[in-house]
N, C-alpha and C positions, 0 to 999 in steps of 0.2 A: 484530245477533244473527247467530250461526254457522247455516247451514239445515244438511242432511243431504249437500248437495253441495259445502259448504265447512264442512270442521271449524274449531271454533274452537284456536286456535294453543295450545301450550301451555307455560307460563310455565317460563324456561328456571332449573334449579337456579343455586347460588351457583358451586360445582365448575365447572357447565357454563358458565357465563359468563364465570368469569375463564380460561375455559380460551380459551375464543375470545377473549378481549381478548389472553390471550398469544399465541395466533396472528397477530394482527392485529398488533400491536405486532412481531413479528416479523417479517413481510412488507413491513413498514414500515420498520424498523432495516437491511433486505434492498437498500433503492435505496443507490444513491451518493451522490444527493443529500442523502440525510439522514445519513449516514455526515460526508458532508463538512461536510455545517452543525453537525450535535456537532461535531466536530474543531475546528471553524474558533468556535463558542459557548463549548467549553472554554478553544482559547488567550485568550481575549480576557476570559475570566473569571481567569484567572491574572494576563494582564496588571493586571486593575484592581488585585486581591486583592493583586499585589506594590508597585505606585505610590498606595496610600491609606494609610488608619490601617489597612487589616486587614494591613498586610505584616508584619506581628510574628508574626501569630497562622497567618500565611500558609506562611511560611520554618520554623517553630516547629512547624507541622505536617509537613512535609517531613522535618525532621528528627527528629521520634520514632523511637523504634527498636520494632518488634516483634518481643518474645521470642516463644518457642514454650521448650514443656521435657515433656521424657518421660523422667521419673525424675533418674539423673544426670547424661541428654543434655541439653544447653538451647542455641537457637543463638538469632540474633539480625540482625534487616535494618533500615536505616532504612528510614520508608513511601515517600521518593522512590526507594532505589534497589530495590524491593519494585515500584515503577510499571514501571520501565525494564530488571529483570530477569524478572522473574517475568508482570507483568502483558501484556507487551510479546512476551514468548515464545508467547501467544497469537493475538497478529498475525500474527506469524514464519508458527508453524504452519500459519494460511492461506495465508499467503505460501510454502510449500512444497508446500502440495496443492497451488496452483495451480500454480506449477510445473512439477509433476509429469505433474499434469495436460494439461499443456500439449506437455510430450517425448514424452510417450504415446498421445495423443488429441488435439492439439489442432495448431495453428498449426507448431509446434516442430519436430515429426513431422516435415513433409516440410519434408529439408535447405534444396531452392531455395526455400518460403514462406518458409523461414526466415530466410533470409540475410539480406536485408536489412534488418528489425528487429535481426538479432544481433548485425551489424557497424555500424549504426546507436546500438545500445547501449554499445557498446565505444569509438567515438565519443567518445558522451555521458559517459564515463568520465572518458576521459583529458584529453581537453580542458579540463573544468573545474578537475581536477587539476595544469594547466601551468601555465592563467593563474594562482589560486591562489599556487602555489609563487615563480614569475614578478613576481606583487609583495609576496609578504613572506619576500626572500631576504635582504633585509636584517635581521628582526628574529629571526633566532635560531633553532635547531632546536626551544625549546617550541614557537615558533606554529607554524613547519612540518610541527607532527606533526599540526597540523590539515587534509593535506592534502584529508583524504579526505571531509568533511565534504560539497563542494558537487557528490558526485558523484551522490548518491540522487535518486529520485524516485519523489516521494507518490503512491501510486497512488489511494488513496483521494481526495485531492484533483480531482489530473491528471483523473481519468474522471467526478468531480461537476462539477467544470466543464464537462468538452464535453460532458454531458449537460442542461447544463443550456442552453447557449448553442450548439449545434451541432444541435438535431433536425432540421435536413433536410439534414447534410452524409454525404458518403459511409459508409455502413456499416465499410464498406475500413477506412479513419480511427481508427477505436473499437478494431480489431482491432488494428492496427499498432501504435499505445497502450498496449493489451493487454500484448501479446506481448515489445515496450519497456520495460516495464515492468518485469515476470514477469524478463525478460532482467538488466536493471536489478537489481533485488534480490538477482540471485544472485550477479550480482560484489559489491555493499556487503555481501552473509551472511561471501563467502570472505574480504573485505579485512578487516573485523571477526576473524574466526576467526583467519587469521593477521598482522594489523597490529598489533589490538588484545592480543593475548594477555599474559596477567603473572604471572609465577612460578608457570609449567606443573609440572603436578601429576600427572605418568600415572597412579599408582596410584585416584585419583577419575578422571582421560576411561578409563581401561579399564573400571571400575565404572559408568560410564554409556556406555560404547559398547555391556557386554555385557547391559544396560538395553533400550537402543533394541535389539539384535538379539529380545531376547523379546517387546517388546512388537510389531518388527512379526512375528513366527513368529504369535503371538495372531492380528490384526488377520487377517494372511493366511489360516490354516486354518480360523478362524471368522468371514470376512469378511459372512457372509447373516446370520448371527447377532446380529452388531451392526448391518447395516442395516436387520432389519425388527425390530429391540427396542431403540428410540430410550431406550431408559435405561442397558441394558448396558454403556455404552461409560464410563459415571459411574463406574462400579461393578467392572468390570474394568481396566481400561486407561488412570481418570487416575489412578491411584494409582502405576499403574508410571510414567507421565509424571511425575508430583509428583519420585520419589527419581530418575528420570533425570535431571530440572533440577536437583537438589538435587545432586545429584554432577559435575554441566555446571558449577554455579556454586564449587564448591570447588575445581573442576583450574584453574582460571586463564585457564580459558576463556569467552565472555562466554554466558552460561545463554542466550539467543535464540535460539546457536545450536544448542541442544537442540531446539524447537521445530522446527526446519527438519528437522533429520535425524531424529524419530519419524515427520514428513510422509510422508518421502520412504519409508515401509517399507508406508504405507495401499498400499493395493490400489486401482486407476486403472478395470482391467476387472473388472466381475460375471464370476461362474461362472452359465452357463447358459443361456445365449443371449440370444434373442428374450423379452422378457417379455411371453406369452400374444399376442404375433404384435404386438404395437404401437410395436416398436423397441426396441434395445436397452435393458437394463438399468440402472441407474443404479447408477455402482458405488458402492465404500464409501466412495474419494476424495470425490466429487460430495454424495457424502450426508454426510460429515461436516462439507464448505467451504459446506451450503445450512444444516446445521445452526446451527452452532456462527458463521457470521458476524454474526450479530445482537450475540454477546458481545464479539466484538473489534471491532466498528462502534459499540454501544452503548454499553460499558462499559471496556475496557481499554485502547482507543489514548485515546479523551479524557481517560480518569484520569489516562493516560501524560502528555497533552497539557497540563492542567491541573498540574501536577506539577514537567513540564522545560521547559514555557514561560514561568514567571512569572521576569519580570526586574526586577530595578529600575536604573530608567533615571536616574534622579534627575534630573528637574524635563528642560527644555529643552536646557542647556547640557551634562547630561551625556549626552543624546541624539547633541545634534551631534556631542559627540567619541565617541563610540561610531559612530558611524557611516560620520566621517572617519577614523576607524584604521585600517592597514594591514590587520588580520583583517580584518574590516566588510565594509571593500571589496575584499576578495580574493574571501571565501562569496559576497560580489553579482555580483560580474564571473563567477563562476564557474558561479553558477546561473542567468545571465541570458544572457551574453555568450557561456560555456564549452557550456552546452547548447546554445543556437541553432548558434553555430558546430561544433559536433562533429557534432553528429544531423545535420545538412543535408551537411556535406562529405563526412564517411564514407557515407552514403545517396549521395552523387556519383559517393562513387569507386567503390562498390561496382557500379552502375548503369553504371557505364562499364568496365569491367577484364571484370566478371563476364559483363555481356553482358543481367542480368536487368531489370527494370521497376520499376518505384511500382508498389504496388496497382492494377487497376481502378476510374478513377474519379476519383483523387488528384492533384491537382495539386501544381506545388513549392511552390506559395504554401500551399497546404495540411499542408504537411509543413513547413513553416517557423513557422508556428501551434502546430504537436502540436512541437516541437520549442522553442519560448516556454513549453507545458503542462508540460512536462518536464524545466524549471526550479522547479518548487514541489517543492522537495525535502522541509523540514517533517521529517515524523518521525523518519527515519532518519537524517536531516542532525542533528535534535536528538539523536539515541543518543550517533552518532557525535563530537558537540558534545562531550556529555561523559566518552566515554571519552576524547577524545583531554584534555583537560585538566582534569576534576574537575570534579563537580557543586562548583555555588556558587562556586567561584571566579571571578575578575576577568576571564576571563581565557573563559572561560566563557560568565557575562552579554553581554560587547561578540560573541562567537559568535553568543548566539542574536537578538541586533539584528539580527545582518546575514543569516540561517538566515529570520527571518520578514518583514524589508522584500527582500531578496530575492526570496523565494516569494511576497509579495504583488506587485512589480512584475513578474515572469516571468505570473502568475495576470490582471494588469490588460492587459498585451502584448497575452496569447493571448486575454482576452476581446472586445480589438477589432479584431485581426487575423481570426481567426474568426469574429467577430458578422457581420464585412460581410460572413465568405466564405459564413454561412449566411444574408443576405439573399440572397448573390446564386443559389446552391443555391433556393432558393422561388421565386424567378421566373421560374427554370428549367424547373421543375416545372409551376407558374400554366401556364407557353406551352405546353408538352407534352400539358397539361392541356385544350384549347382545340377544341370540333368545333365552325366553323362552321359544316358545314354540313351536320351530323348523321345524318354515317354510325356514327358509334358508337368513334368511330377518332381520336383527338387529329390534326388536320393536321399535325402533327409532322412524324408517320410519315407518313400520304399524301406529302408535301413528298417526302422521302424517296425514298419507296416510288418519283414523278415521276418524278426527279434520278437512280434509280439506273439 
């Protein structure tokens, strides 16, 4: 029974309960491990659907066309292409926000700090492409067109694995991986824009760029309004973004580039200085990233994975044939060996030539584990695979097998190496926490002080 000092709790109304539940779901979806799990679950479901009695319905749904009609205007797009071109644009919008924030206020702001992970990312792009081309050189230009498939790193998967196995690893390792993956994404986006553009339509491209300018002008001028009013962007900026996406789609440039360009116009630094004296106010880019991360991690990327990862392997014989093909071998070698060699070698070179060092607390063996982790190409690799060979083609299916197995192998090797390193760091922390003499200071520090 409630007393005067303990008022009875008031039951929440149905709208209040739904709002609280939505906030809880958003917090869950912002965690890297959850995003990685949803991505993995969507992939497994796609593989099951494509290789069981559900195959006909799965492939039929993927090839079903969505039609939009406004009076005399009619436009259609397949479900699979919508997932790759429209939903994935949300993922690239988030990637663009991360890129801009890193360049303006993050690790990439300081050229000296950014030098090592940037050079590492470049090495992790060049070497996988070279290894892929070396393996498929006898297969002709049609297969060689997939040279960019193993150059990408899946941020969601890589950070999710690191979050699970790297609880005691140096924090600088996560920052290094995030910076490397961000630069990797920028390179992959540039490759898509320049090497996978077909039948360029300058008029549509110009219209899209004008839309980007309008979007940026409004976002810059009314950033505080959009930061405070949580629904305003849905009614003002989203329609402009959809128009920009449509014109980019029709221009021949891959439509996901529109997401990156729009993100680049969003301001990173808030106006007005400190927020009540408690620190810097959250900028609009960070606000958008916080709001739309659940949409990307919970819907856009898993749905894309579900419609893109489904490949009919044709039983054990079909799987063996796909895995032993030069295309799949080139992708797997590029992801596992190319990323590891490229990132490690490029980092070693820049530390020797430029006189910089690894982030504090990070050992070279840790870097090798991180380089293995970067071999999880997946999301962007699947996209480039479809751009290279066309969705549903024989080469597309073989490429998907290579991407899935290569990413899996890279993840397993990274977990083994980083898991052992994580256990070592845990032991070091435990040893440093021992206080036998009871003076409140870990004995390792007393030993160090005595030896000084």
